[in-house]
N, CA, C and O atoms as CSV, one atom per row, in Angstrom:
chain,resi,resn,atom,element,x,y,z
A,1,MET,N,N,-30.625,17.496,25.332
A,1,MET,CA,C,-30.148,17.854,24.006
A,1,MET,C,C,-31.275,18.461,23.166
A,1,MET,O,O,-31.080,19.459,22.472
A,2,TYR,N,N,-32.440,17.848,23.240
A,2,TYR,CA,C,-33.586,18.324,22.458
A,2,TYR,C,C,-33.983,19.736,22.873
A,2,TYR,O,O,-34.283,20.579,22.027
A,3,ARG,N,N,-33.983,19.990,24.188
A,3,ARG,CA,C,-34.387,21.308,24.680
A,3,ARG,C,C,-33.402,22.400,24.272
A,3,ARG,O,O,-33.809,23.526,23.985
A,4,HIS,N,N,-32.113,22.075,24.246
A,4,HIS,CA,C,-31.115,23.069,23.840
A,4,HIS,C,C,-31.296,23.453,22.376
A,4,HIS,O,O,-31.214,24.629,22.022
A,5,VAL,N,N,-31.538,22.469,21.536
A,5,VAL,CA,C,-31.766,22.740,20.111
A,5,VAL,C,C,-33.057,23.530,19.933
A,5,VAL,O,O,-33.122,24.449,19.117
A,6,PHE,N,N,-34.079,23.171,20.696
A,6,PHE,CA,C,-35.370,23.841,20.615
A,6,PHE,C,C,-35.236,25.325,20.969
A,6,PHE,O,O,-35.755,26.184,20.257
A,7,TRP,N,N,-34.548,25.620,22.056
A,7,TRP,CA,C,-34.396,27.015,22.473
A,7,TRP,C,C,-33.495,27.793,21.526
A,7,TRP,O,O,-33.706,28.987,21.318
A,8,PHE,N,N,-32.501,27.142,20.954
A,8,PHE,CA,C,-31.659,27.813,19.962
A,8,PHE,C,C,-32.478,28.185,18.734
A,8,PHE,O,O,-32.368,29.301,18.227
A,9,LEU,N,N,-33.297,27.255,18.254
A,9,LEU,CA,C,-34.148,27.547,17.098
A,9,LEU,C,C,-35.182,28.620,17.422
A,9,LEU,O,O,-35.528,29.438,16.570
A,10,MET,N,N,-35.675,28.609,18.671
A,10,MET,CA,C,-36.635,29.623,19.083
A,10,MET,C,C,-35.992,31.006,19.074
A,10,MET,O,O,-36.608,31.971,18.623
A,11,LEU,N,N,-34.774,31.108,19.564
A,11,LEU,CA,C,-34.068,32.388,19.561
A,11,LEU,C,C,-33.796,32.854,18.134
A,11,LEU,O,O,-33.958,34.032,17.816
A,12,LEU,N,N,-33.384,31.928,17.284
A,12,LEU,CA,C,-33.141,32.262,15.880
A,12,LEU,C,C,-34.421,32.719,15.202
A,12,LEU,O,O,-34.418,33.692,14.448
A,13,LEU,N,N,-35.508,32.021,15.468
A,13,LEU,CA,C,-36.800,32.389,14.895
A,13,LEU,C,C,-37.240,33.761,15.379
A,13,LEU,O,O,-37.786,34.555,14.613
A,14,LEU,N,N,-36.999,34.033,16.651
A,14,LEU,CA,C,-37.384,35.326,17.215
A,14,LEU,C,C,-36.632,36.455,16.516
A,14,LEU,O,O,-37.221,37.482,16.178
A,15,LEU,N,N,-35.352,36.269,16.304
A,15,LEU,CA,C,-34.563,37.297,15.631
A,15,LEU,C,C,-35.011,37.486,14.184
A,15,LEU,O,O,-35.093,38.613,13.697
A,16,VAL,N,N,-35.299,36.380,13.502
A,16,VAL,CA,C,-35.738,36.469,12.107
A,16,VAL,C,C,-37.109,37.121,12.008
A,16,VAL,O,O,-37.341,37.954,11.132
A,17,SER,N,N,-38.024,36.743,12.906
A,17,SER,CA,C,-39.374,37.294,12.832
A,17,SER,C,C,-39.393,38.771,13.197
A,17,SER,O,O,-40.205,39.527,12.663
A,18,ILE,N,N,-38.512,39.192,14.097
A,18,ILE,CA,C,-38.417,40.617,14.395
A,18,ILE,C,C,-37.883,41.359,13.178
A,18,ILE,O,O,-38.289,42.486,12.897
A,19,GLY,N,N,-36.976,40.721,12.465
A,19,GLY,CA,C,-36.442,41.342,11.266
A,19,GLY,C,C,-37.473,41.448,10.158
A,19,GLY,O,O,-37.462,42.414,9.394
A,20,TYR,N,N,-38.367,40.468,10.057
A,20,TYR,CA,C,-39.357,40.497,8.985
A,20,TYR,C,C,-40.560,41.352,9.354
A,20,TYR,O,O,-40.800,42.394,8.745
A,21,ILE,N,N,-41.303,40.913,10.340
A,21,ILE,CA,C,-42.519,41.630,10.715
A,21,ILE,C,C,-42.577,41.709,12.241
A,21,ILE,O,O,-42.813,40.690,12.891
A,22,PRO,N,N,-42.371,42.872,12.823
A,22,PRO,CA,C,-42.340,42.983,14.289
A,22,PRO,C,C,-43.636,42.560,14.969
A,22,PRO,O,O,-43.600,41.992,16.061
A,23,THR,N,N,-44.777,42.826,14.343
A,23,THR,CA,C,-46.033,42.466,14.994
A,23,THR,C,C,-46.211,40.952,15.073
A,23,THR,O,O,-46.873,40.454,15.983
A,24,PHE,N,N,-45.625,40.220,14.128
A,24,PHE,CA,C,-45.768,38.772,14.156
A,24,PHE,C,C,-45.014,38.170,15.325
A,24,PHE,O,O,-45.406,37.127,15.849
A,25,SER,N,N,-43.929,38.823,15.741
A,25,SER,CA,C,-43.171,38.309,16.875
A,25,SER,C,C,-43.961,38.430,18.179
A,25,SER,O,O,-43.616,37.795,19.176
A,26,ALA,N,N,-45.013,39.240,18.173
A,26,ALA,CA,C,-45.859,39.348,19.362
A,26,ALA,C,C,-46.544,38.019,19.662
A,26,ALA,O,O,-46.794,37.713,20.828
A,27,PHE,N,N,-46.850,37.232,18.655
A,27,PHE,CA,C,-47.437,35.918,18.872
A,27,PHE,C,C,-46.475,34.998,19.615
A,27,PHE,O,O,-46.899,34.154,20.404
A,28,ILE,N,N,-45.175,35.165,19.359
A,28,ILE,CA,C,-44.184,34.351,20.052
A,28,ILE,C,C,-44.166,34.701,21.529
A,28,ILE,O,O,-44.163,33.817,22.386
A,29,PHE,N,N,-44.156,35.995,21.824
A,29,PHE,CA,C,-44.159,36.419,23.218
A,29,PHE,C,C,-45.449,36.011,23.914
A,29,PHE,O,O,-45.435,35.640,25.088
A,30,LEU,N,N,-46.562,36.077,23.194
A,30,LEU,CA,C,-47.836,35.649,23.759
A,30,LEU,C,C,-47.803,34.172,24.100
A,30,LEU,O,O,-48.337,33.757,25.129
A,31,SER,N,N,-47.177,33.373,23.241
A,31,SER,CA,C,-47.107,31.941,23.499
A,31,SER,C,C,-46.183,31.628,24.671
A,31,SER,O,O,-46.360,30.605,25.332
A,32,LEU,N,N,-45.204,32.484,24.941
A,32,LEU,CA,C,-44.315,32.262,26.077
A,32,LEU,C,C,-45.064,32.359,27.397
A,32,LEU,O,O,-44.738,31.664,28.359
A,33,PHE,N,N,-46.070,33.226,27.435
A,33,PHE,CA,C,-46.824,33.418,28.666
A,33,PHE,C,C,-48.049,32.509,28.764
A,33,PHE,O,O,-48.739,32.512,29.783
A,34,SER,N,N,-48.321,31.746,27.735
A,34,SER,CA,C,-49.457,30.838,27.751
A,34,SER,C,C,-49.042,29.509,28.360
A,34,SER,O,O,-48.098,28.873,27.891
A,35,LYS,N,N,-49.742,29.093,29.398
A,35,LYS,CA,C,-49.395,27.857,30.096
A,35,LYS,C,C,-50.414,26.741,29.864
A,35,LYS,O,O,-50.170,25.596,30.244
A,36,LYS,N,N,-51.542,27.060,29.252
A,36,LYS,CA,C,-52.582,26.051,29.060
A,36,LYS,C,C,-52.225,25.135,27.899
A,36,LYS,O,O,-51.781,25.593,26.846
A,37,LYS,N,N,-52.425,23.826,28.101
A,37,LYS,CA,C,-52.123,22.857,27.039
A,37,LYS,C,C,-53.112,22.958,25.888
A,37,LYS,O,O,-52.734,22.796,24.727
A,38,GLY,N,N,-54.376,23.226,26.200
A,38,GLY,CA,C,-55.386,23.254,25.149
A,38,GLY,C,C,-55.528,24.596,24.471
A,38,GLY,O,O,-56.373,24.765,23.591
A,39,SER,N,N,-54.711,25.552,24.871
A,39,SER,CA,C,-54.843,26.897,24.333
A,39,SER,C,C,-54.382,26.942,22.885
A,39,SER,O,O,-53.491,26.196,22.476
A,40,ILE,N,N,-55.007,27.836,22.114
A,40,ILE,CA,C,-54.597,28.001,20.723
A,40,ILE,C,C,-53.228,28.657,20.651
A,40,ILE,O,O,-52.527,28.540,19.646
A,41,PHE,N,N,-52.849,29.352,21.726
A,41,PHE,CA,C,-51.553,30.002,21.777
A,41,PHE,C,C,-50.534,29.151,22.517
A,41,PHE,O,O,-49.644,29.678,23.185
A,42,HIS,N,N,-50.664,27.839,22.397
A,42,HIS,CA,C,-49.707,26.943,23.035
A,42,HIS,C,C,-48.334,27.129,22.398
A,42,HIS,O,O,-48.229,27.376,21.197
A,43,PHE,N,N,-47.293,27.010,23.202
A,43,PHE,CA,C,-45.930,27.369,22.791
A,43,PHE,C,C,-45.489,26.623,21.545
A,43,PHE,O,O,-45.034,27.251,20.589
A,44,GLU,N,N,-45.610,25.298,21.529
A,44,GLU,CA,C,-45.126,24.533,20.374
A,44,GLU,C,C,-45.948,24.819,19.123
A,44,GLU,O,O,-45.416,24.819,18.013
A,45,THR,N,N,-47.235,25.061,19.299
A,45,THR,CA,C,-48.087,25.357,18.146
A,45,THR,C,C,-47.686,26.670,17.491
A,45,THR,O,O,-47.559,26.751,16.269
A,46,ILE,N,N,-47.489,27.693,18.305
A,46,ILE,CA,C,-47.080,28.986,17.766
A,46,ILE,C,C,-45.686,28.893,17.159
A,46,ILE,O,O,-45.408,29.491,16.120
A,47,PHE,N,N,-44.814,28.137,17.819
A,47,PHE,CA,C,-43.455,27.957,17.312
A,47,PHE,C,C,-43.487,27.342,15.914
A,47,PHE,O,O,-42.789,27.804,15.011
A,48,LEU,N,N,-44.294,26.304,15.741
A,48,LEU,CA,C,-44.402,25.649,14.439
A,48,LEU,C,C,-45.017,26.578,13.403
A,48,LEU,O,O,-44.556,26.626,12.262
A,49,CYS,N,N,-46.043,27.307,13.783
A,49,CYS,CA,C,-46.681,28.238,12.849
A,49,CYS,C,C,-45.722,29.347,12.430
A,49,CYS,O,O,-45.716,29.769,11.274
A,50,CYS,N,N,-44.909,29.815,13.381
A,50,CYS,CA,C,-43.941,30.865,13.052
A,50,CYS,C,C,-42.912,30.356,12.065
A,50,CYS,O,O,-42.534,31.072,11.137
A,51,TRP,N,N,-42.449,29.117,12.256
A,51,TRP,CA,C,-41.461,28.570,11.325
A,51,TRP,C,C,-42.063,28.410,9.937
A,51,TRP,O,O,-41.406,28.704,8.938
A,52,VAL,N,N,-43.297,27.949,9.867
A,52,VAL,CA,C,-43.953,27.798,8.561
A,52,VAL,C,C,-44.096,29.161,7.891
A,52,VAL,O,O,-43.873,29.299,6.688
A,53,TYR,N,N,-44.469,30.162,8.681
A,53,TYR,CA,C,-44.628,31.513,8.137
A,53,TYR,C,C,-43.298,32.075,7.634
A,53,TYR,O,O,-43.224,32.612,6.529
A,54,VAL,N,N,-42.253,31.949,8.449
A,54,VAL,CA,C,-40.952,32.521,8.084
A,54,VAL,C,C,-40.382,31.821,6.854
A,54,VAL,O,O,-39.845,32.479,5.963
A,55,ILE,N,N,-40.493,30.494,6.798
A,55,ILE,CA,C,-39.995,29.763,5.626
A,55,ILE,C,C,-40.789,30.157,4.381
A,55,ILE,O,O,-40.214,30.342,3.309
A,56,GLY,N,N,-42.101,30.285,4.522
A,56,GLY,CA,C,-42.924,30.727,3.396
A,56,GLY,C,C,-42.577,32.129,2.951
A,56,GLY,O,O,-42.539,32.424,1.756
A,57,GLU,N,N,-42.322,33.001,3.928
A,57,GLU,CA,C,-41.941,34.381,3.608
A,57,GLU,C,C,-40.599,34.427,2.872
A,57,GLU,O,O,-40.435,35.185,1.916
A,58,MET,N,N,-39.648,33.614,3.322
A,58,MET,CA,C,-38.342,33.562,2.659
A,58,MET,C,C,-38.473,33.042,1.228
A,58,MET,O,O,-37.863,33.586,0.308
A,59,LEU,N,N,-39.263,31.996,1.045
A,59,LEU,CA,C,-39.453,31.457,-0.302
A,59,LEU,C,C,-40.130,32.462,-1.217
A,59,LEU,O,O,-39.796,32.562,-2.398
A,60,LEU,N,N,-41.082,33.207,-0.668
A,60,LEU,CA,C,-41.755,34.234,-1.457
A,60,LEU,C,C,-40.784,35.336,-1.867
A,60,LEU,O,O,-40.806,35.799,-3.007
A,61,HIS,N,N,-39.927,35.756,-0.927
A,61,HIS,CA,C,-38.942,36.787,-1.254
A,61,HIS,C,C,-37.947,36.290,-2.304
A,61,HIS,O,O,-37.577,37.031,-3.215
A,62,ILE,N,N,-37.521,35.043,-2.174
A,62,ILE,CA,C,-36.593,34.490,-3.166
A,62,ILE,C,C,-37.245,34.451,-4.543
A,62,ILE,O,O,-36.625,34.803,-5.546
A,63,TYR,N,N,-38.505,34.018,-4.578
A,63,TYR,CA,C,-39.212,33.944,-5.860
A,63,TYR,C,C,-39.378,35.331,-6.483
A,63,TYR,O,O,-39.126,35.515,-7.674
A,64,VAL,N,N,-39.802,36.304,-5.676
A,64,VAL,CA,C,-40.035,37.655,-6.197
A,64,VAL,C,C,-38.740,38.289,-6.665
A,64,VAL,O,O,-38.691,38.883,-7.742
A,65,HIS,N,N,-37.688,38.165,-5.861
A,65,HIS,CA,C,-36.416,38.780,-6.244
A,65,HIS,C,C,-35.812,38.109,-7.481
A,65,HIS,O,O,-35.243,38.782,-8.341
A,66,SER,N,N,-35.936,36.806,-7.566
A,66,SER,CA,C,-35.396,36.134,-8.749
A,66,SER,C,C,-36.206,36.498,-9.987
A,66,SER,O,O,-35.647,36.620,-11.077
A,67,THR,N,N,-37.507,36.672,-9.834
A,67,THR,CA,C,-38.337,37.081,-10.969
A,67,THR,C,C,-37.940,38.468,-11.448
A,67,THR,O,O,-37.783,38.691,-12.648
A,68,TYR,N,N,-37.776,39.406,-10.511
A,68,TYR,CA,C,-37.349,40.749,-10.890
A,68,TYR,C,C,-35.962,40.745,-11.502
A,68,TYR,O,O,-35.698,41.468,-12.462
A,69,PHE,N,N,-35.081,39.934,-10.950
A,69,PHE,CA,C,-33.711,39.868,-11.455
A,69,PHE,C,C,-33.707,39.392,-12.909
A,69,PHE,O,O,-33.062,40.005,-13.760
A,70,PHE,N,N,-34.426,38.301,-13.195
A,70,PHE,CA,C,-34.455,37.781,-14.564
A,70,PHE,C,C,-35.188,38.736,-15.507
A,70,PHE,O,O,-34.847,38.827,-16.686
A,71,PHE,N,N,-36.188,39.442,-14.995
A,71,PHE,CA,C,-36.907,40.402,-15.825
A,71,PHE,C,C,-35.983,41.543,-16.248
A,71,PHE,O,O,-35.950,41.917,-17.420
A,72,PHE,N,N,-35.227,42.099,-15.285
A,72,PHE,CA,C,-34.339,43.207,-15.613
A,72,PHE,C,C,-33.160,42.764,-16.466
A,72,PHE,O,O,-32.659,43.541,-17.278
A,73,VAL,N,N,-32.713,41.528,-16.292
A,73,VAL,CA,C,-31.622,41.020,-17.134
A,73,VAL,C,C,-32.102,40.879,-18.573
A,73,VAL,O,O,-31.369,41.202,-19.508
A,74,GLN,N,N,-33.333,40.397,-18.754
A,74,GLN,CA,C,-33.860,40.233,-20.108
A,74,GLN,C,C,-34.149,41.580,-20.768
A,74,GLN,O,O,-33.971,41.733,-21.976
A,75,VAL,N,N,-34.592,42.548,-19.980
A,75,VAL,CA,C,-34.893,43.875,-20.534
A,75,VAL,C,C,-33.609,44.558,-20.992
A,75,VAL,O,O,-33.559,45.164,-22.062
A,76,ASN,N,N,-32.581,44.449,-20.171
A,76,ASN,CA,C,-31.309,45.089,-20.532
A,76,ASN,C,C,-30.561,44.160,-21.455
A,76,ASN,O,O,-29.457,44.482,-21.895
């Protein structure tokens, strides 16, 4: 059960990261081919970093868009 959820989230993350920044998704592919446990490009480590990045990117976009929205509403 855990592995199915993990791979579903990985696929979702891959699609989102390709949509945001294509070069960042290269880290995901790099981690897929990394088999060493001590490697900095270990699969779970990159997976976690990608999720933190994507969530941060989404929050930043929400903040920026809401700021612009309220600015233009107040101006008009």
